[in-house]
Steps between C-alpha positions, in 0.01 A plus 500: 500500500660635186767766469400830339769649275477845338656592166685830459201641313268403783729650766519825306121507469456428872724792590285736293170391661342672800607327822146381580464325163855362508443341841162359396641344183790342685262368767271349235793332325621364834152368581480334158840338557371359830206341321229747600268578207529840334355665191726310258406418140695327222570727202361375169760384250777503760640301791495809723260581781348831604429631849274801536526774762273801441626656172832313510579168334781263592618266224685195626585140425490208736737203489554213742639685802512864388277782385674756280336841475574634153319833486274729701311773319175692479217307339493724193869437427584150612354301210671698222 
């Protein structure tokens, strides 16, 4: 099991999301940290990964024992 850490930007984004989406995203990240497969794809030209939940995208990086969530945003804004 890996530890999931959230950046300040990610925490701020989580607080602005509807509770249902916030809980689902956190549950998906927790499941991914426990080794259960999720909808995760590597971003082209980057070392970051992307998790998808409905219209929301979670950008994160994975190192040996930790997963750091960098940003959470709507799909039309996250890749800019």
